[in-house]
MIBAVO-131466 format. One record per atom (N, C-alpha, C): residue in three letters; x, y, z. Coordinates in steps of 0.2 Angstrom, whole numbers, plus 5000, padded with zeros to 4 digits. Example, Ala and Ser with C-alpha at 12.3 -4.5 7.8 and 13.67 -1.06 7.14 Angstrom:
# residues 2
ALA506649725039/ALA506249785039/ALA506649845039/SER506449895035/SER506849955036/SER506450005039/
//
This chain:
# residues 359
MET533459025697/MET533559085701/MET532959095706/GLY532759035709/GLY532159035713/GLY532259075719/ASN532859095722/ASN532959125728/ASN533059205727/VAL532959225721/VAL533059295719/VAL532359325717/VAL532159385720/VAL531559415719/VAL531659485716/GLN531359495710/GLN531459565707/GLN530959615710/ILE531259675712/ILE530759725715/ILE530859785711/GLU530359815709/GLU530359875705/GLU530459935710/ALA530859985707/ALA531060035712/ALA530460085714/SER529960085709/SER529360125711/SER528960095716/GLU528960025717/GLU528559995722/GLU528859995729/THR529560005729/THR529860005736/THR530160075738/ALA529860125735/ALA530060185737/ALA529860205744/ALA529260185746/ALA529060205752/ALA529460175758/SER529660115757/SER530060085763/SER530760105763/SER530960115757/SER531760135757/SER531860205756/GLY531360245756/GLY531460315756/GLY531560345749/PRO531560405748/PRO531660435741/PRO532260415737/GLN532060405731/GLN532560375727/GLN532760425721/THR533360435720/THR533560475714/THR533760435708/HIS533460455703/HIS533460425697/HIS533860465692/ALA534460445690/ALA534860475686/ALA534660475679/SER534360425676/SER534160415670/SER533660355669/GLY533060375668/GLY532560315667/GLY532460285674/ALA532060235673/ALA531860195679/ALA532460145680/GLU532660135686/GLU533160085688/GLU532860035692/ARG533159975691/ARG532959915695/ARG533459895700/THR533259865705/THR533659835710/THR533459765712/TYR533959725714/TYR533759655715/TYR533959645722/LYS533559605725/LYS533659585732/LYS533559505733/VAL534059475736/VAL533959405737/VAL533559395744/LEU533059355743/LEU532559345749/LEU532559265750/PRO532559245756/PRO532459175757/PRO531859145754/TYR531959075751/TYR531359045748/TYR530959015753/THR530259025753/THR529859005758/THR529258955754/GLY529358945748/GLY528858905745/GLY528758835747/GLY528258795745/GLY528158725748/GLY528358675743/THR528658695738/THR528958635733/THR529558605735/SER529658545735/SER530258505738/SER530758505733/HIS531358495735/HIS531958485730/HIS531758425726/GLN531458365728/GLN531358315724/GLN530858325718/ASP530358375720/ASP529858395715/ASP530258435709/LEU530758475711/LEU531058515706/LEU531558475702/TYR531958425705/TYR532558395702/TYR532458325701/GLY531858295703/GLY531858225702/GLY531858195695/PHE531758245690/PHE531758215683/PHE532458195681/ARG532958225684/ARG533658195682/ARG533758125683/GLN533458095689/GLN533558025690/GLN533157985686/SER532558005684/SER532157975679/SER532457965672/MET532858015670/MET533258015664/MET533757965664/THR534057945669/THR534657895669/THR534457825671/GLU533857815673/GLU533557745674/GLU533257725668/PRO533457655666/PRO533057635660/PRO532357615662/ALA531957625657/ALA531257605658/ALA531157535658/PRO530657515662/PRO530557435663/PRO530357415656/THR530557355654/THR530357315648/THR529857265650/GLU529557235644/GLU529157185645/GLU529457115647/GLN530157115644/GLN530557055645/GLN530757045652/ALA530957105655/ALA531057105662/ALA530557085667/GLU529957105665/GLU529357095669/GLU529057025667/ALA529356985662/ALA529056925661/ALA529256875666/ASP528956815665/ASP529156755670/ASP529856735669/PRO530256725675/PRO530956705674/PRO531056635670/LYS530556595671/LYS530556525667/LYS530556535660/ALA530156585658/ALA530056595651/ALA530656625648/ALA531056665652/ALA531656695650/ALA532156645649/LYS532256595653/LYS532656545653/LYS532556505647/SER531856485645/SER531756455639/SER531956485633/ASN531856555633/ASN532056585627/ASN532756585626/ARG533156585631/ARG533956585630/ARG534156515628/ALA533756465630/ALA533956395628/ALA533756385620/LEU533256415618/LEU533056415611/LEU533556445607/ALA533856505610/ALA534356545606/ALA534956505605/LEU535156465610/LEU535756425610/LEU535656355606/LEU535056335604/LEU534956275601/LEU535256265594/PRO535256315589/PRO535656315583/PRO536356305584/VAL536656335589/VAL537356325591/VAL537556255593/LEU537156225597/LEU537156155599/LEU537156105594/ILE536656125589/ILE536556075583/ILE537256075579/ILE537456135578/ILE538156135574/ILE538656105577/LEU538756115584/LEU539256075587/LEU539156005587/ALA538555975587/ALA538455905587/ALA538655875580/VAL538455915575/VAL538555885568/VAL539355885567/GLY539655935570/GLY540455935569/GLY540755875573/VAL540455855579/VAL540755805582/VAL540655735579/LEU540055725576/LEU539855665573/LEU540255665566/ALA540455715563/ALA540855715557/ALA541555685559/LEU541855715564/LEU542455695566/LEU542555615568/VAL541955595571/VAL541955525573/VAL541855475567/LEU541355495563/LEU541155445558/LEU541555445552/ILE541855505550/ILE542255505544/ILE542855455544/PRO543255455549/PRO543855405549/PRO543555335548/LYS542955315551/LYS542755245550/LYS542555235543/VAL542255285540/VAL542055275533/VAL542755265528/THR543255295530/THR543855285526/THR544155215528/LYS544155195534/LYS544455135535/LYS544055075532/SER543355085531/SER542955025528/SER543055025521/LYS543455065517/LYS543455065510/LYS543655005508/ALA543354975503/ALA543454905500/ALA544154915496/PRO544554855497/PRO545154855493/PRO545054845486/PRO545554865481/PRO545454845474/PRO545454775473/LEU545054755468/LEU544954675467/LEU545654655464/TYR545954695460/TYR546654675458/TYR547054735456/VAL547754725456/VAL548154775455/VAL548654745450/ASP548654775444/ASP549154755439/ASP549854785440/LEU550354745442/LEU550954775444/LEU551454775438/GLY551254755432/GLY551654765426/GLY552154705426/THR552654725421/THR553154665419/THR553854685422/GLN554154635424/GLN554854635426/GLN555254585421/ARG555854605419/ARG556354565415/ARG556854535419/PHE557054475417/PHE557554435420/PHE558054425414/ASP558454465413/ASP558854465407/ASP559354405406/SER559654385412/SER560054325411/SER559754265408/ALA559154255409/ALA558754205406/ALA558354225400/ALA558354285398/ALA557954315393/ALA557154295394/ILE556954305400/ILE556254295401/ILE555954365404/GLY555254365403/GLY554954425407/GLY554354395411/ALA554154435416/ALA553654405420/ALA553154465422/ARG552554445421/ARG551954495423/ARG551654475429/LEU551554515434/LEU551154505440/LEU550554535441/ILE550054505443/ILE549354535445/ILE549254515452/ALA549154555457/ALA548954545463/ALA548254555464/ARG547854505468/ARG547154505468/ARG546954505476/TRP546354525477/TRP546054515484/TRP545454475483/GLU545454415485/GLU544954365484/GLU544654355491/GLY544054385492/GLY543654365499/GLY544054405505/SER544454365508/SER544854395514/SER545554375514/ALA545854365508/ALA546554345507/ALA546754375500/ALA547454385500/ALA547754405494/ALA547954345490/ALA548054355483/ALA548254305479/ALA548654335473/TYR548954295469/TYR549354325463/TYR549154275457/GLN549354315451/GLN549354275445/GLN550054295442/LEU550454255440/LEU551154265437/LEU551154235431/TYR551354275426/TYR551454245419/TYR552154255417/ILE552454205415/ILE553154205413/ILE553254175406/ASP553554215402/ASP553654195395/ASP554354225392/PRO554554195386/PRO555254215384/PRO555154285381/ALA555654325383/ALA555654395381/ALA555854405374/ASP556254355371/ASP556354355364/ASP556054295361/PRO555554305356/PRO555254245353/PRO555754195349/GLN556354225348/GLN556854175345/GLN557154125350/ARG557054145356/ARG557254095361/ARG556754055364/ALA556154045361/ALA555554015363/ALA555753935364/ALA556153905359/ALA556253835360/ALA556653815366/GLY557153855368/GLY557553845374/GLY557053855380/PHE556653905380/PHE556153915386/PHE555653855386/GLN555453825381/GLN554953775381/GLN555353715383/ALA555953695382/ALA556353645384/ALA556353645392/VAL556453695394/VAL556553705402/VAL555853695405/ALA555353725402/ALA554653725405/ALA554453655405/VAL554553615400/VAL554253545399/VAL554653495404/ASN555353505404/ASN555753465407/ASN556353495410/PRO556253535416/PRO556853575419/PRO557453535420/PRO558053565419/PRO558653525421/PRO558753525429/HIS558453565432/HIS558553565440/HIS557953605443/PRO557753595449/PRO557253625452/PRO557253705451/ILE556753735449/ILE556653805448/ILE556253835453/THR556553895456/THR556153935461/THR556054005458/VAL555454025460/VAL555254095458/VAL555154135465/VAL555454195465/VAL555354235471/VAL554954295469/ILE554454315473/ILE553954375471/ILE554054415477/ARG554254475476/ARG554354525482/ARG553854585480/LEU553354605485/LEU552954655484/LEU553154715488/LEU553254775485/LEU553554835488/LEU553054885489/ASP553054925494/ASP552654985495/ASP552955045492/ALA552655105493/ALA552855165489/ALA553555185491/THR553755165497/THR554455185500/THR555055135497/GLY554855075494/GLY555255025492/GLY555454975497/VAL555054975502/VAL555154925507/VAL554654865505/VAL554954805507/VAL554554745505/VAL553954735510/ALA553354735507/ALA552754725511/ALA552654655513/CYS552754615508/CYS552654545509/CYS553054505503/GLN553154445503/GLN553554405498/GLN553354335498/LYS553454305493/LYS553354225492/LYS553854195488/GLU554054135489/GLU554454095485/GLU554054035483/VAL554154015477/VAL553753965474/VAL554253915471/LEU554253855473/LEU554653795470/LEU554153765464/LEU554453765458/LEU554053735453/LEU554053665453/PRO553553625452/PRO553553555452/PRO553853525446/THR554153475447/THR554553435441/THR554053395438/PRO553953405431/PRO553453355428/PRO553653285428/ALA553153235428/ALA553353165429/ALA553553145422/PRO554053095422/PRO554353075415/PRO553753045411/ASP553753055405/ASP553253035400/ASP553552995394/ASN554052955396/ASN554352925390/ASN553952875387/ALA553452845391/ALA553052785388/ALA552452815384/SER552352875384/SER551752905382/SER551852945376/SER551452935371/SER551452985365/SER551053045365/ASP550653045371/ASP550153105372/ASP550553165375/ALA550753205370/ALA551153265372/ALA550753315375/SER550153315375/SER549653365378/SER549753365386/ARG550053305388/ARG550153305396/ARG550553365398/ALA550953395393/ALA551353455395/ALA550953515397/LEU550353515395/LEU549853565397/LEU549453555403/VAL549453495406/VAL549053485412/VAL549353525418/PRO548853555421/PRO549053595427/PRO549353555433/MET549953585436/MET550253545441/MET550153585448/GLN550253555453/GLN550153585460/GLN550853585463/THR551053645466/THR551653645470/THR551553615477/VAL552053615481/VAL552053585488/VAL551653635492/GLY551653695490/GLY551253745494/GLY550553755492/GLY550353715487/GLY549653715484/GLY549553765478/ASP550053795476/ASP549953845470/ASP549853805464/THR549553835459/THR549453795452/THR549953825447/VAL550253775443/VAL550753795438/VAL550553755432/GLN550553795426/GLN550253765420/GLN550653795414/ASN550853755409/ASN551153775403/ASN550553795398/ILE550653845394/ILE550153875390/ILE550453865383/ALA550153835378/ALA550353835371/ALA550253895367/GLY550753915363/GLY550653975359/GLY550353955352/PRO550254005348/PRO549953995341/PRO550253945337/ASP550853935338/ASP551253885334/ASP551253815337/GLY550953805343/GLY550953745346/GLY551453735351/GLN551953775352/GLN552453775356/GLN552253805363/ILE552653785368/ILE552553815375/ILE552753895375/ALA552253935376/ALA552354005375/ALA552354045382/GLU552054005387/GLU551954045393/GLU551953995399/LEU552154015404/LEU552153975411/LEU551754015416/THR551153995418/THR550754035422/THR550754005429/LEU550754045434/LEU550754025441/LEU550154065445/THR549854025449/THR549254055453/THR549254025460/GLY549154075465/GLY549054045472/GLY548954105476/GLY549054095483/GLY548954145488/GLY549554175490/LEU549454235493/LEU550054275495/LEU549954285502/PRO550554285506/PRO550554295513/PRO550454375515/CYS550054405512/CYS549954475513/CYS549354495517/THR549354535522/THR548754565526/THR548454615521/LEU547854635523/LEU547454685519/LEU547854755519/LYS548154775525/LYS548554835525/LYS549154825520/GLN549454775520/GLN550054765516/GLN549854765508/TYR549254725507/TYR549054725500/TYR548854795497/GLN548554835502/GLN548354905500/GLN548954945499/SER549554935502/SER550154975501/SER550554955495/VAL550454905492/VAL550854885487/VAL550854925481/THR551454945478/THR551454985472/THR551954965467/SER552354915468/SER552854885463/SER553054815466/TRP553454785462/TRP553654715464/TRP554354705461/GLN554654655463/GLN555354625461/GLN555254555459/PHE555654525454/PHE555654465452/PHE556354425452/TYR556354375455/TYR557054335455/TYR556854265454/THR557354225450/THR557254155449/THR557954125447/ASN557954065448/ASN558554025446/ASN558453995439/PHE557954025435/PHE557853995428/PHE558453995424/PRO558653935421/PRO559253925417/PRO559453985413/SER560054005412/SER560254065408/SER560154045401/LEU560354085396/LEU560254075389/LEU560754015387/ASP561354015389/ASP561753965387/ASP561553895390/GLU561353895396/GLU561053835399/GLU560453805395/GLN560053855393/GLN559453835389/GLN559653805383/TYR560153835380/TYR560353805373/TYR560753735374/ASP561153725379/ASP561453665380/ASP560853615382/TRP560353635386/TRP559853585388/TRP559453565382/LEU559353615377/LEU558953595371/LEU559253545367/LYS559953545367/LYS560253495363/LYS560153425365/HIS560053415372/HIS559953355375/HIS559253325374/GLN558753365372/GLN558053345371/GLN557953295365/PRO557553245366/PRO557453195361/PRO557053235355/ALA557253215349/ALA556953245343/ALA556253225342/GLY555753265340/GLY555153245338/GLY554653255344/ASP554853275350/ASP554453275356/ASP554153355357/VAL553853365362/VAL553653435364/VAL554153485364/ALA554753465366/ALA555353515366/ALA555553545360/ASN555353505354/ASN555553525348/ASN554953565344/GLY554453575348/GLY553853605345/GLY553353565341/ARG553353505342/ARG552853465338/ARG552253465342/LYS551653475338/LYS551053475341/LYS550753405342/SER550353395347/SER550053325348/SER549653305342/ASN549653235342/ASN549253205337/ASN548553195339/SER548153165335/SER547453155336/SER547253115342/SER547753085345/SER547553045351/SER547453085357/ASP547653145356/ASP547453185362/ASP546753205364/GLY546353175359/GLY545653185360/GLY545453265360/GLY545753305356/GLY545653375356/GLY545653405363/SER546153385367/SER546153415374/SER546353485374/GLY546553515368/GLY546753585368/GLY547453605367/TYR547853555367/TYR548553575366/TYR548753595359/SER548453575354/SER548553595347/SER548153655346/ALA547653675350/ALA547253735349/ALA547753795349/ARG547653845344/ARG548153895344/ARG547753965347/SER548153995351/SER547854055354/SER547754115349/GLN547254155349/GLN547254205345/GLN547754265347/HIS548054295342/HIS548454355343/HIS548054415342/LEU547954455347/LEU547554515346/LEU547954575345/PRO547654625341/PRO548054685339/PRO548054725346/ALA547654715351/ALA547654755357/ALA547354715362/PRO547454725369/PRO547154695374/PRO546354715373/ILE545954665376/ILE545254675376/ILE544954665383/ASP544454705385/ASP544154705391/ASP543454705390/ASP543054655391/ASP542354655389/ASP541954605393/ASP541254605392/ASP540854555396/ASP540554505391/ASP540354455393/ASP540054395389/ASP539654355394/VAL539354295391/VAL538954255395/VAL539254185393/ILE539454135398/ILE539554065396/ILE538954035395/VAL538853995390/VAL538253955388/VAL538353885388/GLY539053865388/GLY539153785388/GLY539853775389/ASP540053715390/ASP540753695390/ASP540853625386/ASN541453605385/ASN541653545382/ASN542153515387/PRO541953465391/PRO542453435396/PRO543053395392/VAL542853375386/VAL543353335383/VAL543953375380/ARG543753435377/ARG544253475374/ARG544453525379/GLY544153535385/GLY544353585390/GLY544253655388/THR543653665385/THR543453735382/THR542753755385/ILE542653815385/ILE542053845387/ILE541753895381/ASP541153895379/ASP540853935374/ASP540453985377/THR540454045373/THR540054105376/THR539554125371/ALA539054165373/ALA538454185369/ALA538754235363/GLY539354265365/GLY539654305359/GLY540054265354/GLY540054205354/GLY540354165349/GLY541154155351/ARG541354165357/ARG542054155359/ARG542154085362/VAL542754065361/VAL542953995364/VAL543554005368/PHE543553995374/PHE544053995379/PHE544353925381/LEU545053925380/LEU545353855382/LEU545553865389/VAL545153825394/VAL545353825401/VAL545753755402/GLY545653705398/GLY546053645400/GLY545553595403/VAL545753535402/VAL545353475405/VAL545353485413/ALA545953485415/ALA545953495423/ALA545653555425/GLY545753615421/GLY545453675424/GLY544653665424/LEU544353635419/LEU543653625420/LEU543453585425/ARG543853535426/ARG543653485432/ARG543753515439/ASN544253555439/ASN544353585446/ASN543953655447/ARG543453675443/ARG543153735444/ARG542653725450/SER542653785453/SER542153795459/SER541453785457/ALA540953775461/ALA540253755459/ALA539953815455/GLU540053875457/GLU539753935454/GLU539953935446/TRP540553915445/TRP540753915438/TRP540453855433/GLN540053815437/GLN539753755433/GLN539053765431/VAL538753825433/VAL538053835432/VAL538053885426/PHE537653865421/PHE537553905415/PHE536753925414/PRO536653985411/PRO537154035408/PRO537454065414/ALA538054095413/ALA538454125418/ALA538754195415/ALA538554245418/ALA538854315415/ALA539554325418/ILE539954335414/ILE540754345415/ILE540954415413/HIS541554425416/HIS541954485413/HIS542654455411/PHE542954475406/PHE543554445404/PHE544054495401/ARG544654485403/ARG545254535400/ARG545754485397/CYS545854505390/CYS546354465387/CYS546954505384/GLU547554485385/GLU548154515382/GLU548154505375/LYS548654535372/LYS548754525365/LYS548954455363/THR549254425368/THR549554355367/THR548954305367/GLY548354325369/GLY547754285370/GLY547654255376/ALA548154275381/ALA548054255388/ALA547454295391/CYS547054255395/CYS546454295397/CYS546354275405/VAL545954315408/VAL545754305415/VAL545054315415/LEU544654265417/LEU543954265418/LEU543654275425/THR543254325426/THR542954335433/THR542154335432/ARG541854325438/ARG541154335438/ARG540954365445/VAL540354395445/VAL540154435450/VAL540154395457/ASN539754345457/ASN539654305463/ASN540154255464/SER540754265462/SER541354215463/SER541954245466/HIS542254225470/HIS542954245473/HIS543554215469/THR543354175464/THR543954135461/THR543854165453/THR544454155450/THR544554175443/THR544754115439/LEU544654115432/LEU544854065428/LEU545354095423/LEU545954055422/LEU546454075418/LEU546254035411/ALA546254065406/ALA546054035399/ALA546454065394/ARG546454035388/ARG546654055382/ARG546054075377/LEU546154125373/LEU545554145368/LEU545854105362/ILE545454055360/ILE545654025354/ILE545154035348/LYS544554065349/LYS544154085344/LYS543754145346/
//
């Protein structure tokens, strides 16, 4: 109320004439023009100061320092983003470089028309796929017919291996034509039936004697036409062969000369202990263990271990070993089935030895 001046009635009586007071002193108000020297800005300038923010030290700071502070504030975010990008780039590479399994045991398949079973182990050796196939009679009572065909087949025998992926599609396959043993009419050395043979494609085929001296198993080893991707996708397999049926085995057995390998006779002492008459141990359960090779016997075709075990590899098997298998002592890992059939491996070698545990 800067423009309003209060005047007491007593003080203005002279100028305005006599006043009549009804009750008590009465006051009157008169608006006079303001003639003071205070400006409007002086009176109301505080309103503007209330709405304007006070200057801060950050605003007064050097602009370069402000930019530097903002960059430091963003640094953790940039580090997190960089780590995420590296993870996306590097994780797929680590997955792709995962080493393939050294071997995959694909189990046993039966071929009922011939009363035989076959077990397949696929392996990755260095930069290529390989296989180990074991064929034996499904019924021990039919072992004589199986042996007659294995020693002297009535016709060329083929074996087809088909490796399947998880969807049942054939990843890769191989057909093996078994070699025909050379006639042995002039020789009394029946142990020749156990000498490994080579197929046209370079695979190895060998007859293995059982505990009673008869041929109890036919083993095949060789390479597989599988790429690394195909090998890693394999989950099952199929087995086909033209191995003679049971009736054909029986008929063929009747035509074999008496007293030879087909009738289960063991070799005589003239075999020089080559291992044909050595009987494989029958195990109560498969064994998987480590041992050390300390020596070998080239005449008998055996290798001895520090654990007191004796493995029958065969004369040809010892002769054809790669160089690293001929250095002793040699630490090995072995797995033997209940039939005594074993696979020997060692750390610094890409090859394996097939053997029979005879002691």
